[in-house]
N, CA, C, O and the ligand as a Tripos MOL2 file, in Angstrom:
@<TRIPOS>MOLECULE
protein
  269   267    68     0     0
PROTEIN
NO_CHARGES

@<TRIPOS>ATOM
      1 N          50.9190    8.7220   43.4790 N.3       1 MET1
      2 CA         50.0270    7.6260   43.0650 C.3       1 MET1
      3 C          49.3410    7.0350   44.2940 C.2       1 MET1
      4 O          49.9850    6.8450   45.3260 O.2       1 MET1
      5 N          48.0880    6.7530   44.2010 N.am      2 ASN2
      6 CA         47.3600    6.2030   45.3330 C.3       2 ASN2
      7 C          46.8910    4.7990   44.9890 C.2       2 ASN2
      8 O          45.9050    4.6040   44.2790 O.2       2 ASN2
      9 N          47.6280    3.8270   45.5160 N.am      3 LEU3
     10 CA         47.3510    2.4420   45.1530 C.3       3 LEU3
     11 C          45.9920    1.9910   45.6810 C.2       3 LEU3
     12 O          45.2470    1.2940   44.9930 O.2       3 LEU3
     13 N          45.6830    2.3940   46.9000 N.am      4 ALA4
     14 CA         44.4130    1.9680   47.4950 C.3       4 ALA4
     15 C          43.2380    2.4640   46.6680 C.2       4 ALA4
     16 O          42.2840    1.7260   46.4180 O.2       4 ALA4
     17 N          43.3170    3.7230   46.2450 N.am      5 ALA5
     18 CA         42.2290    4.2810   45.4480 C.3       5 ALA5
     19 C          42.1410    3.5710   44.1080 C.2       5 ALA5
     20 O          41.0520    3.3280   43.5880 O.2       5 ALA5
     21 N          43.3000    3.2430   43.5570 N.am      6 GLY6
     22 CA         43.3030    2.5380   42.2800 C.3       6 GLY6
     23 C          42.6850    1.1670   42.4090 C.2       6 GLY6
     24 O          41.9230    0.7400   41.5420 O.2       6 GLY6
     25 N          43.0060    0.4750   43.4830 N.am      7 LEU7
     26 CA         42.4290   -0.8460   43.7210 C.3       7 LEU7
     27 C          40.9260   -0.7440   43.8970 C.2       7 LEU7
     28 O          40.1620   -1.5330   43.3400 O.2       7 LEU7
     29 N          40.5220    0.2260   44.6680 N.am      8 LYS8
     30 CA         39.0970    0.4220   44.9120 C.3       8 LYS8
     31 C          38.3770    0.6560   43.5980 C.2       8 LYS8
     32 O          37.2910    0.1290   43.3600 O.2       8 LYS8
     33 N          39.0040    1.4560   42.7530 N.am      9 ARG9
     34 CA         38.3890    1.7610   41.4710 C.3       9 ARG9
     35 C          38.2810    0.4940   40.6290 C.2       9 ARG9
     36 O          37.3010    0.2890   39.9130 O.2       9 ARG9
     37 N          39.2920   -0.3400   40.7250 N.am     10 LEU10
     38 CA         39.2640   -1.5960   39.9710 C.3      10 LEU10
     39 C          38.1100   -2.4670   40.4340 C.2      10 LEU10
     40 O          37.4040   -3.0780   39.6320 O.2      10 LEU10
     41 N          37.9400   -2.5070   41.7330 N.am     11 VAL11
     42 CA         36.8980   -3.3660   42.2910 C.3      11 VAL11
     43 C          35.5140   -2.8110   42.0100 C.2      11 VAL11
     44 O          34.6010   -3.5420   41.6250 O.2      11 VAL11
     45 N          35.3730   -1.5190   42.2060 N.am     12 LEU12
     46 CA         34.0500   -0.9210   42.0830 C.3      12 LEU12
     47 C          33.7060   -0.5540   40.6480 C.2      12 LEU12
     48 O          32.5380   -0.3420   40.3200 O.2      12 LEU12
     49 N          34.7080   -0.4780   39.8050 N.am     13 GLY13
     50 CA         34.4450   -0.0460   38.4350 C.3      13 GLY13
     51 C          34.6460    1.4360   38.3220 C.2      13 GLY13
     52 O          34.3780    2.1720   39.2720 O.2      13 GLY13
     53 N          35.1170    1.8990   37.1710 N.am     14 PRO14
     54 CA         35.5310    3.2840   37.0060 C.3      14 PRO14
     55 C          34.3660    4.2730   36.9400 C.2      14 PRO14
     56 O          34.5730    5.4680   37.1490 O.2      14 PRO14
     57 N          33.1780    3.8180   36.6610 N.am     15 GLU15
     58 CA         32.0930    4.7800   36.4450 C.3      15 GLU15
     59 C          31.2740    5.0300   37.6920 C.2      15 GLU15
     60 O          30.3710    5.8670   37.6920 O.2      15 GLU15
     61 N          31.5870    4.3070   38.7580 N.am     16 GLU16
     62 CA         30.8060    4.4950   39.9600 C.3      16 GLU16
     63 C          31.3560    5.6400   40.7770 C.2      16 GLU16
     64 O          32.5060    5.6080   41.2160 O.2      16 GLU16
     65 N          30.5390    6.6450   40.9790 N.am     17 LYS17
     66 CA         30.9600    7.7480   41.8400 C.3      17 LYS17
     67 C          30.2320    7.6020   43.1540 C.2      17 LYS17
     68 O          29.0990    7.1220   43.2000 O.2      17 LYS17
     69 N          30.8820    8.0160   44.2130 N.am     18 PRO18
     70 CA         30.1820    7.9920   45.4880 C.3      18 PRO18
     71 C          29.0270    8.9720   45.4620 C.2      18 PRO18
     72 O          29.1640   10.0950   44.9770 O.2      18 PRO18
     73 N          27.9050    8.5510   45.9760 N.am     19 ILE19
     74 CA         26.7440    9.4340   46.0130 C.3      19 ILE19
     75 C          26.7730   10.2190   47.3100 C.2      19 ILE19
     76 O          26.7700    9.6370   48.3950 O.2      19 ILE19
     77 N          26.8000   11.5450   47.2000 N.am     20 PRO20
     78 CA         26.8830   12.3580   48.4190 C.3      20 PRO20
     79 C          25.6000   12.2660   49.2260 C.2      20 PRO20
     80 O          24.5020   12.1610   48.6790 O.2      20 PRO20
     81 N          25.7640   12.3060   50.5240 N.am     21 ASN21
     82 CA         24.5980   12.2850   51.3970 C.3      21 ASN21
     83 C          24.1880   13.7080   51.7350 C.2      21 ASN21
     84 O          24.7910   14.3510   52.5950 O.2      21 ASN21
     85 N          23.1780   14.1880   51.0640 N.am     22 LEU22
     86 CA         22.7460   15.5640   51.2910 C.3      22 LEU22
     87 C          21.3650   15.5810   51.9250 C.2      22 LEU22
     88 O          20.5790   14.6420   51.7930 O.2      22 LEU22
     89 N          21.0990   16.6750   52.6130 N.am     23 ASN23
     90 CA         19.7390   16.8710   53.0870 C.3      23 ASN23
     91 C          18.8710   17.3350   51.9310 C.2      23 ASN23
     92 O          19.3580   17.9500   50.9830 O.2      23 ASN23
     93 N          17.6000   17.0410   52.0150 N.am     24 ARG24
     94 CA         16.6830   17.3420   50.9160 C.3      24 ARG24
     95 C          16.6800   18.8360   50.5740 C.2      24 ARG24
     96 O          16.4770   19.2240   49.4230 O.2      24 ARG24
     97 N          16.9100   19.6640   51.6000 N.am     25 ASN25
     98 CA         16.8350   21.1000   51.3670 C.3      25 ASN25
     99 C          18.1890   21.7410   51.0940 C.2      25 ASN25
    100 O          18.2890   22.9540   50.9100 O.2      25 ASN25
    101 N          19.2440   20.9010   51.0700 N.am     26 ASP26
    102 CA         20.5560   21.4340   50.7100 C.3      26 ASP26
    103 C          20.5940   21.6900   49.2130 C.2      26 ASP26
    104 O          19.7930   21.1610   48.4420 O.2      26 ASP26
    105 N          21.5570   22.5240   48.8300 N.am     27 ARG27
    106 CA         21.7210   22.7230   47.3980 C.3      27 ARG27
    107 C          22.3230   21.4760   46.7740 C.2      27 ARG27
    108 O          23.1990   20.8410   47.3610 O.2      27 ARG27
    109 N          21.8650   21.1330   45.6090 N.am     28 CYS28
    110 CA         22.2960   19.8910   44.9780 C.3      28 CYS28
    111 C          23.7890   19.9250   44.6560 C.2      28 CYS28
    112 O          24.3750   20.9770   44.4010 O.2      28 CYS28
    113 N          24.3660   18.7510   44.6790 N.am     29 TRP29
    114 CA         25.8020   18.6370   44.4360 C.3      29 TRP29
    115 C          26.1690   18.9570   42.9930 C.2      29 TRP29
    116 O          27.3370   19.2230   42.7060 O.2      29 TRP29
    117 N          25.2070   18.9390   42.0810 N.am     30 CYS30
    118 CA         25.5300   19.0830   40.6650 C.3      30 CYS30
    119 C          25.7830   20.5380   40.2950 C.2      30 CYS30
    120 O          26.2470   20.8320   39.1940 O.2      30 CYS30
    121 N          25.4740   21.4590   41.2270 N.am     31 GLY31
    122 CA         25.7690   22.8530   40.9520 C.3      31 GLY31
    123 C          24.6570   23.5900   40.2260 C.2      31 GLY31
    124 O          24.8640   24.6980   39.7320 O.2      31 GLY31
    125 N          23.4830   22.9860   40.1590 N.am     32 SER32
    126 CA         22.3740   23.6350   39.4610 C.3      32 SER32
    127 C          21.8060   24.7810   40.2960 C.2      32 SER32
    128 O          21.1360   25.6740   39.7780 O.2      32 SER32
    129 N          22.0920   24.7370   41.6180 N.am     33 GLY33
    130 CA         21.5690   25.7750   42.4910 C.3      33 GLY33
    131 C          20.1910   25.4430   43.0190 C.2      33 GLY33
    132 O          19.6290   26.1700   43.8390 O.2      33 GLY33
    133 N          19.6500   24.3230   42.5330 N.am     34 ARG34
    134 CA         18.3350   23.9230   43.0310 C.3      34 ARG34
    135 C          18.4780   23.1080   44.3000 C.2      34 ARG34
    136 O          19.5650   22.6240   44.6150 O.2      34 ARG34
    137 N          17.3880   22.9560   45.0250 N.am     35 LYS35
    138 CA         17.4370   22.1010   46.2000 C.3      35 LYS35
    139 C          17.5910   20.6580   45.7550 C.2      35 LYS35
    140 O          17.1330   20.2420   44.6900 O.2      35 LYS35
    141 N          18.2580   19.9210   46.6250 N.am     36 TYR36
    142 CA         18.5540   18.5300   46.3060 C.3      36 TYR36
    143 C          17.2720   17.7580   46.0040 C.2      36 TYR36
    144 O          17.2330   16.9530   45.0740 O.2      36 TYR36
    145 N          16.2190   18.0060   46.7950 N.am     37 LYS37
    146 CA         15.0040   17.2080   46.6450 C.3      37 LYS37
    147 C          14.3070   17.4860   45.3110 C.2      37 LYS37
    148 O          13.5690   16.6460   44.7970 O.2      37 LYS37
    149 N          14.5510   18.6620   44.7700 N.am     38 THR38
    150 CA         13.9030   18.9590   43.4990 C.3      38 THR38
    151 C          14.8240   18.6840   42.3210 C.2      38 THR38
    152 O          14.4590   18.8770   41.1610 O.2      38 THR38
    153 N          16.0310   18.2280   42.6480 N.am     39 CYS39
    154 CA         16.9910   18.0050   41.5650 C.3      39 CYS39
    155 C          17.3640   16.5290   41.4620 C.2      39 CYS39
    156 O          16.6580   15.7480   40.8230 O.2      39 CYS39
    157 N          18.4530   16.1580   42.0800 N.am     40 HIS40
    158 CA         18.9900   14.8140   41.8580 C.3      40 HIS40
    159 C          18.5930   13.7870   42.9160 C.2      40 HIS40
    160 O          19.0150   12.6330   42.8380 O.2      40 HIS40
    161 N          17.7970   14.1810   43.8950 N.am     41 GLN41
    162 CA         17.5440   13.2310   44.9690 C.3      41 GLN41
    163 C          16.8610   11.9640   44.4710 C.2      41 GLN41
    164 O          17.2520   10.8600   44.8510 O.2      41 GLN41
    165 N          15.8730   12.1060   43.6470 N.am     42 ALA42
    166 CA         15.1550   10.9350   43.1470 C.3      42 ALA42
    167 C          16.1000   10.0230   42.3780 C.2      42 ALA42
    168 O          16.0770    8.8020   42.5320 O.2      42 ALA42
    169 N          16.9250   10.6390   41.5560 N.am     43 GLU43
    170 CA         17.8770    9.8620   40.7550 C.3      43 GLU43
    171 C          18.8580    9.1300   41.6550 C.2      43 GLU43
    172 O          19.1480    7.9530   41.4430 O.2      43 GLU43
    173 N          19.3710    9.8370   42.6680 N.am     44 ASP44
    174 CA         20.3380    9.2170   43.5710 C.3      44 ASP44
    175 C          19.6930    8.0860   44.3500 C.2      44 ASP44
    176 O          20.3170    7.0500   44.5820 O.2      44 ASP44
    177 N          18.4580    8.2790   44.7520 N.am     45 ASP45
    178 CA         17.7690    7.2140   45.4750 C.3      45 ASP45
    179 C          17.6780    5.9680   44.6100 C.2      45 ASP45
    180 O          17.8720    4.8470   45.0810 O.2      45 ASP45
    181 N          17.3830    6.1850   43.3540 N.am     46 ARG46
    182 CA         17.2740    5.0490   42.4380 C.3      46 ARG46
    183 C          18.6310    4.3380   42.3270 C.2      46 ARG46
    184 O          18.7150    3.1100   42.3380 O.2      46 ARG46
    185 N          19.6860    5.1530   42.2190 N.am     47 LYS47
    186 CA         21.0230    4.5650   42.0950 C.3      47 LYS47
    187 C          21.3780    3.7700   43.3360 C.2      47 LYS47
    188 O          21.9280    2.6720   43.2550 O.2      47 LYS47
    189 N          21.0500    4.3480   44.4920 N.am     48 ARG48
    190 CA         21.3700    3.6520   45.7410 C.3      48 ARG48
    191 C          20.6250    2.3280   45.8130 C.2      48 ARG48
    192 O          21.1880    1.3090   46.2110 O.2      48 ARG48
    193 N          19.3760    2.3500   45.4320 N.am     49 ALA49
    194 CA         18.5800    1.1220   45.4620 C.3      49 ALA49
    195 C          19.1650    0.0910   44.5110 C.2      49 ALA49
    196 O          19.2480   -1.0930   44.8390 O.2      49 ALA49
    197 N          19.5660    0.5450   43.3390 N.am     50 ALA50
    198 CA         20.1400   -0.3660   42.3560 C.3      50 ALA50
    199 C          21.4610   -0.9290   42.8560 C.2      50 ALA50
    200 O          21.7540   -2.1100   42.6750 O.2      50 ALA50
    201 N          22.2540   -0.0720   43.4870 N.am     51 GLU51
    202 CA         23.5350   -0.5240   44.0170 C.3      51 GLU51
    203 C          23.3300   -1.5960   45.0670 C.2      51 GLU51
    204 O          24.0210   -2.6140   45.0800 O.2      51 GLU51
    205 N          22.3770   -1.3560   45.9400 N.am     52 ARG52
    206 CA         22.1060   -2.3150   46.9920 C.3      52 ARG52
    207 C          21.6730   -3.6440   46.3770 C.2      52 ARG52
    208 O          22.0780   -4.7160   46.8280 O.2      52 ARG52
    209 N          20.8590   -3.5520   45.3590 N.am     53 ALA53
    210 CA         20.3420   -4.7680   44.7400 C.3      53 ALA53
    211 C          21.4530   -5.5490   44.0550 C.2      53 ALA53
    212 O          21.5010   -6.7750   44.1540 O.2      53 ALA53
    213 N          22.3500   -4.8480   43.3580 N.am     54 THR54
    214 CA         23.3800   -5.5510   42.5960 C.3      54 THR54
    215 C          24.5050   -6.0290   43.4910 C.2      54 THR54
    216 O          25.1000   -7.0720   43.2210 O.2      54 THR54
    217 N          24.8110   -5.2940   44.5500 N.am     55 SER55
    218 CA         25.9490   -5.6810   45.3800 C.3      55 SER55
    219 C          25.6430   -6.9360   46.1870 C.2      55 SER55
    220 O          26.5530   -7.6200   46.6550 O.2      55 SER55
    221 N          24.3750   -7.2310   46.3440 N.am     56 LYS56
    222 CA         23.9950   -8.4380   47.0790 C.3      56 LYS56
    223 C          24.4350   -9.6860   46.3290 C.2      56 LYS56
    224 O          25.1100  -10.5570   46.8780 O.2      56 LYS56
    225 N          24.0460   -9.7520   45.0830 N.am     57 GLY57
    226 CA         24.3250  -10.9760   44.3380 C.3      57 GLY57
    227 C          25.3550  -10.7670   43.2540 C.2      57 GLY57
    228 O          25.2710  -11.3600   42.1790 O.2      57 GLY57
    229 N          26.3340   -9.9150   43.5440 N.am     58 ARG58
    230 CA         27.3380   -9.6490   42.5250 C.3      58 ARG58
    231 C          28.3030  -10.8280   42.4020 C.2      58 ARG58
    232 O          28.9920  -11.1600   43.3680 O.2      58 ARG58
    233 N          28.3620  -11.4500   41.2590 N.am     59 PRO59
    234 CA         29.1810  -12.6530   41.1110 C.3      59 PRO59
    235 C          30.6580  -12.3480   40.8530 C.2      59 PRO59
    236 O          31.5120  -13.2010   41.0940 O.2      59 PRO59
    237 N          30.9650  -11.1630   40.3750 N.am     60 ALA60
    238 CA         32.3250  -10.8650   39.9510 C.3      60 ALA60
    239 C          33.2870  -10.7840   41.1450 C.2      60 ALA60
    240 O          34.4190  -11.2630   41.0780 O.2      60 ALA60
    241 N          32.8240  -10.1810   42.2170 N.am     61 VAL61
    242 CA         33.7040   -9.9970   43.3680 C.3      61 VAL61
    243 C          33.2730  -10.9160   44.4970 C.2      61 VAL61
    244 O          32.3260  -10.6180   45.2260 O.2      61 VAL61
    245 N          33.9580  -12.0130   44.6360 N.am     62 SER62
    246 CA         33.6400  -12.9380   45.7020 C.3      62 SER62
    247 C          34.9220  -13.2670   46.4550 C.2      62 SER62
    248 O          35.7080  -14.1090   46.0230 O.2      62 SER62
    249 N          35.1240  -12.5980   47.5780 N.am     63 LEU63
    250 CA         36.3680  -12.7500   48.3080 C.3      63 LEU63
    251 C          36.3670  -14.0170   49.1650 C.2      63 LEU63
    252 O          37.4220  -14.4880   49.5900 O.2      63 LEU63
    253 N          35.1960  -14.5550   49.4090 N.am     64 LYS64
    254 CA         35.1220  -15.6970   50.3130 C.3      64 LYS64
    255 C          35.2900  -17.0180   49.5670 C.2      64 LYS64
    256 O          35.4260  -18.0790   50.1760 O.2      64 LYS64
    257 N          35.2780  -16.9350   48.2580 N.am     65 ARG65
    258 CA         35.2870  -18.1780   47.4910 C.3      65 ARG65
    259 C          36.6140  -18.9280   47.6790 C.2      65 ARG65
    260 O          36.6400  -20.1530   47.7970 O.2      65 ARG65
    261 N          37.7180  -18.1580   47.7030 N.am     66 GLY66
    262 CA         39.0210  -18.7960   47.8320 C.3      66 GLY66
    263 C          39.4470  -19.3990   46.5050 C.2      66 GLY66
    264 O          38.6270  -19.6250   45.6160 O.2      66 GLY66
    265 N          40.7680  -19.6600   46.3850 N.am     67 PHE67
    266 CA         41.2000  -20.2670   45.1300 C.3      67 PHE67
    267 C          42.5050  -21.0280   45.2630 C.2      67 PHE67
    268 O          42.9920  -21.5930   44.2840 O.2      67 PHE67
    269 ZN         21.2850   18.0810   40.7430 Zn       68 ZN68
@<TRIPOS>BOND
     1     1     2 1
     2     2     3 1
     3     3     4 2
     4     3     5 am
     5     5     6 1
     6     6     7 1
     7     7     8 2
     8     7     9 am
     9     9    10 1
    10    10    11 1
    11    11    12 2
    12    11    13 am
    13    13    14 1
    14    14    15 1
    15    15    16 2
    16    15    17 am
    17    17    18 1
    18    18    19 1
    19    19    20 2
    20    19    21 am
    21    21    22 1
    22    22    23 1
    23    23    24 2
    24    23    25 am
    25    25    26 1
    26    26    27 1
    27    27    28 2
    28    27    29 am
    29    29    30 1
    30    30    31 1
    31    31    32 2
    32    31    33 am
    33    33    34 1
    34    34    35 1
    35    35    36 2
    36    35    37 am
    37    37    38 1
    38    38    39 1
    39    39    40 2
    40    39    41 am
    41    41    42 1
    42    42    43 1
    43    43    44 2
    44    43    45 am
    45    45    46 1
    46    46    47 1
    47    47    48 2
    48    47    49 am
    49    49    50 1
    50    50    51 1
    51    51    52 2
    52    51    53 am
    53    53    54 1
    54    54    55 1
    55    55    56 2
    56    55    57 am
    57    57    58 1
    58    58    59 1
    59    59    60 2
    60    59    61 am
    61    61    62 1
    62    62    63 1
    63    63    64 2
    64    63    65 am
    65    65    66 1
    66    66    67 1
    67    67    68 2
    68    67    69 am
    69    69    70 1
    70    70    71 1
    71    71    72 2
    72    71    73 am
    73    73    74 1
    74    74    75 1
    75    75    76 2
    76    75    77 am
    77    77    78 1
    78    78    79 1
    79    79    80 2
    80    79    81 am
    81    81    82 1
    82    82    83 1
    83    83    84 2
    84    83    85 am
    85    85    86 1
    86    86    87 1
    87    87    88 2
    88    87    89 am
    89    89    90 1
    90    90    91 1
    91    91    92 2
    92    91    93 am
    93    93    94 1
    94    94    95 1
    95    95    96 2
    96    95    97 am
    97    97    98 1
    98    98    99 1
    99    99   100 2
   100    99   101 am
   101   101   102 1
   102   102   103 1
   103   103   104 2
   104   103   105 am
   105   105   106 1
   106   106   107 1
   107   107   108 2
   108   107   109 am
   109   109   110 1
   110   110   111 1
   111   111   112 2
   112   111   113 am
   113   113   114 1
   114   114   115 1
   115   115   116 2
   116   115   117 am
   117   117   118 1
   118   118   119 1
   119   119   120 2
   120   119   121 am
   121   121   122 1
   122   122   123 1
   123   123   124 2
   124   123   125 am
   125   125   126 1
   126   126   127 1
   127   127   128 2
   128   127   129 am
   129   129   130 1
   130   130   131 1
   131   131   132 2
   132   131   133 am
   133   133   134 1
   134   134   135 1
   135   135   136 2
   136   135   137 am
   137   137   138 1
   138   138   139 1
   139   139   140 2
   140   139   141 am
   141   141   142 1
   142   142   143 1
   143   143   144 2
   144   143   145 am
   145   145   146 1
   146   146   147 1
   147   147   148 2
   148   147   149 am
   149   149   150 1
   150   150   151 1
   151   151   152 2
   152   151   153 am
   153   153   154 1
   154   154   155 1
   155   155   156 2
   156   155   157 am
   157   157   158 1
   158   158   159 1
   159   159   160 2
   160   159   161 am
   161   161   162 1
   162   162   163 1
   163   163   164 2
   164   163   165 am
   165   165   166 1
   166   166   167 1
   167   167   168 2
   168   167   169 am
   169   169   170 1
   170   170   171 1
   171   171   172 2
   172   171   173 am
   173   173   174 1
   174   174   175 1
   175   175   176 2
   176   175   177 am
   177   177   178 1
   178   178   179 1
   179   179   180 2
   180   179   181 am
   181   181   182 1
   182   182   183 1
   183   183   184 2
   184   183   185 am
   185   185   186 1
   186   186   187 1
   187   187   188 2
   188   187   189 am
   189   189   190 1
   190   190   191 1
   191   191   192 2
   192   191   193 am
   193   193   194 1
   194   194   195 1
   195   195   196 2
   196   195   197 am
   197   197   198 1
   198   198   199 1
   199   199   200 2
   200   199   201 am
   201   201   202 1
   202   202   203 1
   203   203   204 2
   204   203   205 am
   205   205   206 1
   206   206   207 1
   207   207   208 2
   208   207   209 am
   209   209   210 1
   210   210   211 1
   211   211   212 2
   212   211   213 am
   213   213   214 1
   214   214   215 1
   215   215   216 2
   216   215   217 am
   217   217   218 1
   218   218   219 1
   219   219   220 2
   220   219   221 am
   221   221   222 1
   222   222   223 1
   223   223   224 2
   224   223   225 am
   225   225   226 1
   226   226   227 1
   227   227   228 2
   228   227   229 am
   229   229   230 1
   230   230   231 1
   231   231   232 2
   232   231   233 am
   233   233   234 1
   234   234   235 1
   235   235   236 2
   236   235   237 am
   237   237   238 1
   238   238   239 1
   239   239   240 2
   240   239   241 am
   241   241   242 1
   242   242   243 1
   243   243   244 2
   244   243   245 am
   245   245   246 1
   246   246   247 1
   247   247   248 2
   248   247   249 am
   249   249   250 1
   250   250   251 1
   251   251   252 2
   252   251   253 am
   253   253   254 1
   254   254   255 1
   255   255   256 2
   256   255   257 am
   257   257   258 1
   258   258   259 1
   259   259   260 2
   260   259   261 am
   261   261   262 1
   262   262   263 1
   263   263   264 2
   264   263   265 am
   265   265   266 1
   266   266   267 1
   267   267   268 2
@<TRIPOS>SUBSTRUCTURE
     1 MET1         2 RESIDUE 1 A MET
     2 ASN2         6 RESIDUE 1 A ASN
     3 LEU3        10 RESIDUE 1 A LEU
     4 ALA4        14 RESIDUE 1 A ALA
     5 ALA5        18 RESIDUE 1 A ALA
     6 GLY6        22 RESIDUE 1 A GLY
     7 LEU7        26 RESIDUE 1 A LEU
     8 LYS8        30 RESIDUE 1 A LYS
     9 ARG9        34 RESIDUE 1 A ARG
    10 LEU10       38 RESIDUE 1 A LEU
    11 VAL11       42 RESIDUE 1 A VAL
    12 LEU12       46 RESIDUE 1 A LEU
    13 GLY13       50 RESIDUE 1 A GLY
    14 PRO14       54 RESIDUE 1 A PRO
    15 GLU15       58 RESIDUE 1 A GLU
    16 GLU16       62 RESIDUE 1 A GLU
    17 LYS17       66 RESIDUE 1 A LYS
    18 PRO18       70 RESIDUE 1 A PRO
    19 ILE19       74 RESIDUE 1 A ILE
    20 PRO20       78 RESIDUE 1 A PRO
    21 ASN21       82 RESIDUE 1 A ASN
    22 LEU22       86 RESIDUE 1 A LEU
    23 ASN23       90 RESIDUE 1 A ASN
    24 ARG24       94 RESIDUE 1 A ARG
    25 ASN25       98 RESIDUE 1 A ASN
    26 ASP26      102 RESIDUE 1 A ASP
    27 ARG27      106 RESIDUE 1 A ARG
    28 CYS28      110 RESIDUE 1 A CYS
    29 TRP29      114 RESIDUE 1 A TRP
    30 CYS30      118 RESIDUE 1 A CYS
    31 GLY31      122 RESIDUE 1 A GLY
    32 SER32      126 RESIDUE 1 A SER
    33 GLY33      130 RESIDUE 1 A GLY
    34 ARG34      134 RESIDUE 1 A ARG
    35 LYS35      138 RESIDUE 1 A LYS
    36 TYR36      142 RESIDUE 1 A TYR
    37 LYS37      146 RESIDUE 1 A LYS
    38 THR38      150 RESIDUE 1 A THR
    39 CYS39      154 RESIDUE 1 A CYS
    40 HIS40      158 RESIDUE 1 A HIS
    41 GLN41      162 RESIDUE 1 A GLN
    42 ALA42      166 RESIDUE 1 A ALA
    43 GLU43      170 RESIDUE 1 A GLU
    44 ASP44      174 RESIDUE 1 A ASP
    45 ASP45      178 RESIDUE 1 A ASP
    46 ARG46      182 RESIDUE 1 A ARG
    47 LYS47      186 RESIDUE 1 A LYS
    48 ARG48      190 RESIDUE 1 A ARG
    49 ALA49      194 RESIDUE 1 A ALA
    50 ALA50      198 RESIDUE 1 A ALA
    51 GLU51      202 RESIDUE 1 A GLU
    52 ARG52      206 RESIDUE 1 A ARG
    53 ALA53      210 RESIDUE 1 A ALA
    54 THR54      214 RESIDUE 1 A THR
    55 SER55      218 RESIDUE 1 A SER
    56 LYS56      222 RESIDUE 1 A LYS
    57 GLY57      226 RESIDUE 1 A GLY
    58 ARG58      230 RESIDUE 1 A ARG
    59 PRO59      234 RESIDUE 1 A PRO
    60 ALA60      238 RESIDUE 1 A ALA
    61 VAL61      242 RESIDUE 1 A VAL
    62 SER62      246 RESIDUE 1 A SER
    63 LEU63      250 RESIDUE 1 A LEU
    64 LYS64      254 RESIDUE 1 A LYS
    65 ARG65      258 RESIDUE 1 A ARG
    66 GLY66      262 RESIDUE 1 A GLY
    67 PHE67      266 RESIDUE 1 A PHE
    68 ZN68       269 GROUP 0 **** ****
């Protein structure tokens, strides 16, 4: 059992997968055999942008608030 991973999953939510950092010309992580730039790169970029936007003002996880 990996407690740290479980905690991380609790904090980040179960549906969030880490987005791999691939070069545009690498084969995509999804296994389609296509280049990353022609496959999931646009989608991943969108996800990254959304993550950045939500993690800024995320109200659920506030470690500095204290209690
Ligand atoms: Zn893909």
